[in-house]
N, C-alpha and C positions, 0 to 999 in steps of 0.2 A: 294483484294490484288493482285498485278501483279506478276505472277510466271515466265513469260518470256516476254521480250520486245526486238524486233529487229527493227532496223531503217536503211533504206537505204542499206540493205544487198545485196551484189552483188558478184557473183563468175564467174571467167573466168578460164577455163582449156584448155590447149593445144591450145591457141589462139581462143577458142570458148567461147562466152558468154553464160553461162548456164541460168542465170537470173540476173536481175538488179533492184535496188531500191525497194527491197521487205521490207515492213514494216507491222508489226502486233503485237498485244499483246495477251497474254493468262492470264486470271485471274482465281481465284479459282472457283471450281464447274463447270468446262467446260469439255466436250468431243469434241474436235476439230478435224474434219476429214480433212486431207490434200489429195485432189484428183487432178487428172490430168492424161493425157495420158502417155504412156511409153516415157521416155526421157524428161519429162517436168522439171525434177530437184527436185523431191520431196525428195529423199534420200539426195541429195547434200544440199538442204536447211536445213534439219534437222541436218546434220553433221556440216554445217557452223554455225548454231545457237548454237551448242555445242562447237564451237571452235576447231573442229577436223580437219578442212582444212582451208587453207588460204582464206580470204574473205575481201571485202571492206564493210564499214558500221559498225554498232554497234550491239552487242548482250549482254544482261545482263548476260547470262550464260557463254559466251565465255570469259568474263572479270574475271571470278572467278578462284581461284586456283583449280587444279584437285581435291583435297580433298573436298573443299567446293562445287564444282560442283557435285561431287558424292553424296553429301547429299541433293542437291537441285533438281536433276533430275536423273532419271534412264533411261538408254538408251538400247533399244532392237533393234539391227541391223537386217536387212533382212537375212543376212547369218546366218545359224544356225549350226555352227561347235562346237561340243563338243570334246575337245582335250583329255580329260583323262577319263579312265574307272572307274569313281567314282559312288557312289550311287546317286539316285535322291535326297535324303535328303541332302547329302553333297554338291551337285551342287547348290541346292536352298539356302543353307546356305552361299554360296559365295556372295549372294546379301547383306549380313550383313557386309561385310568387311569394308565399309566406317565408320561403327559405332564401330569398334573394335580398341583398342589400340595395339601397338606393343607387340607381344607375348601373348596377352590376349586371354582368352577362351570365347566362346559365353555365354552370360548371359541368365537368364530365359526369359528376354524380347526378345532376339534374337531367342530363340527356339520357343517362342510364335508366333513371326512374321512368321517364317518358317512354323509352323504348320498351321497357317491361310492361307498362300499362297498355300500350298499343298492342303488344303481343298477346296479353291476357284477353283483350276484347276482340282479337282477330281482326285488326284494322290495318295490318301491314300493307295490303294492296290499295288502300285508299288514304294513306297518310299524307299524300300531297294533294289530295282533292279538296275542293272548297267545301267546308262543313255545311254551309247553308244550302248547298245543292244536293245533299244526301237525303235519303228517305227518312221518315220519322223514326223508324226503328234503328237505322244506322246512326242518326243523330243521338239517340238515346245511348247507344254503345259508346259514342265519342265522349259524352258527358260523364258516363260512368268511368271511362278511362281517365278523364281529367281529375275526378275525385280520387281515383286510385293513385295517380301520380303525385298527389299531395303528400302521400307517405305518412299520414297521421296514425296514431295508435287506435283511433276510433273513427269509423265511417258511419254517418247517419244518412240514410237514403230513404226518401219518401216515394214509394211505388216505383222503384227503379226498373222493374221488369215489365211494366205496363207498355204494351205496344210492341214488345219483342216477340219474334217467332219462338215456338216451343224449344228449339235447340238452344237458342241464345238465352232464353229464360233459365233453363237448366244449367247452362254453362256459367251464367252470371252467379247463380246460387252456389255453384261449385267453387267459383273464385272466392266468394265470401267465406266458404268453409276452409279454403286454403289459407286465407288471411288469418282465420282463427287458429289454424294449426301452427302458424308462425308467431302466435302470441298477440295478434291484434284482435279487435272486436268490431262487430257490425250491429247496428240497430237499424232494422229495415221494416218498413210498413208494407204489408202484403194483403191482398184480397184472396189469393189462391191458397186455400187451406191445405191442399195436397202438397204444394211446394213448401209451404211453411212447416208442415209436419215432418216432411222428409229431410229438409236441409237445415232447419234451425235447431240449435241445441236447447233452446228455451223459447217459450211464447209468453207474451203479456197480452191478455185479452182486455180490451177497453170497451166499456159500455155503461149506459145509464149514469154517466158522469163520474165513473170511478173505475178502478181496476177490479175486474171480476175474478180473474185468476192469473197466476204467475207461476210457471213451472215447466216441467218437461211436456212436450207436445201431447203425449198420450194421456197426461193428467189434466191438461187444459181442455182438449177437444172432446169433451164427453157429450153424449147425446143430450143430456139435460141442458148443458150450457149452449150447445148449438141451437136447441129449441128456444131457450130463453133469450139469447142475445141476437142470433141471426134469423130466428124463426124458420128454421129448415130442419129437415131430416137428411141424413147422409149415410152412405155406405162406407164401411171401413174394412180394410183388409191389410194385414201385415205381410209384406212380400220380401223377397231377397234384396230388392232395391229400396226397402224402407216402407213406411206406412203409406197407404193410398186412401185419400178421402175424396169421395165423389158426392156432391150435393144431389139430392134426389127430388125433393119437393118442398114447397112452402107449407108451413104448418097451417092447417085449416083449409087448404085448397082441396076441392073435391073433383075438379076436372082433370 
């Protein structure tokens, strides 16, 4: 089943072409890593696919009504602003709003989804704390939990593990894998190529205003592409825990 299909997607902002003629599909059971250097347009691509900014081309999500879109895909932006001093539990419950009717109260199913998301992100001990008083990394985990509680077939997350400690970075990526194992899918933008290679079923490399490669991690993260797009060399080793990618140096640097 196709959860997202974009065709010929193009975005120009302030007379600058961000990317052009981008096409791909996401089906059920995938963890798709969107990778590329700073300024490649990863955030813009995700926002355009959701219909949040003007674009050329087609996106199946952008064509939906806002309410239908909120049931089809959860969106976690890179900015992590929590505007109100509410409890963690209350904030996570906001993820259930697309499923609530006007003036209706959360059902047992809504509470169950919230409890599940809180457990996934290991937030049980802070569920009654004020979210605005948490550390940046803890707030990031709360916002991921809110997106998980939304219970959509597709989660689109822009740099969700930035600012998390290594254990919670790995834990979050494992949660995404669990979602895929249960038939859902995740489109996640990442800068950590090691985590992308180890936990994503597929990578889309964006650069130079287009998709450079789309496929299995080992087929996308070639030395030639790392040099062309990221301007780096990297060490690679396949281990029992999966592939390990360690950037080594910038191409052309002599020191």
